[in-house]
Residue, then its C-alpha position, 0 to 999 in steps of 0.5 A: m441889649i437883645e430884645q426877645n420876641d415872646e410873641k407866639k406866631e398865629f397860624l390860620e384856623r380857617i380860610v374865608i373865600k368869597n365867590g360872588p354872593r357866597i362866602s365859604i369858610i374852610p377849616v384848615e384841617d379840611v385842606h388837602y393841598l394848595e396849588a399856585q395859579d398865578d396871583y391866586v391859590m387853588i385850595y383843594s379841600s374835602e368841600g371841593k376846590f376854591l380859588k383864593q386871591k393870595t400868594m403861596k408865600f402868604f399861605n407858606e407863612h400863615l399855615d402851621p409848618k407842623d401841619f403843612l409843608r411846601v413840597h414844591r414851588s407850586y404846591i403846599v400839602s397837608v402832612k396828614n393827607i400824605k399817603k406815600i412818597e414815590l420815586l419817579e426817576k433819579e431824584t424825582y419824587q411825588v407824594i400820593l395823597q389819601d385821595k390818590t392825587a399825585v403832587p410833584v416834590s422838588k429836591t428841597g421839598y423832598e429834604k423837608l419831607k424826610e425831615i418832618l416824617s422821620 
């Protein structure tokens, strides 16, 4: 007998960041991209940048894949913030975000990008 899992996966709606006595709450729709920094992740948003003690794997699993895409082992980008994809050299790409930030794209990331944007 095969058991079906009807449980819908819950994705993050906000990211809470403690910085000393201050606590910042960032709605995920305000996140532009995330960058790996050892055991932390730097979150770049319209509010600024914030360091969170979580892994890229955590965010990769907890951000909605229709809104966020891991384009490189060190970067997850908000799909709505992608302005264009540029070819740098043979099979080397980068995405340019709305704020003109350039983020490297791996070969696998490029395949995922093509899939989600087509």
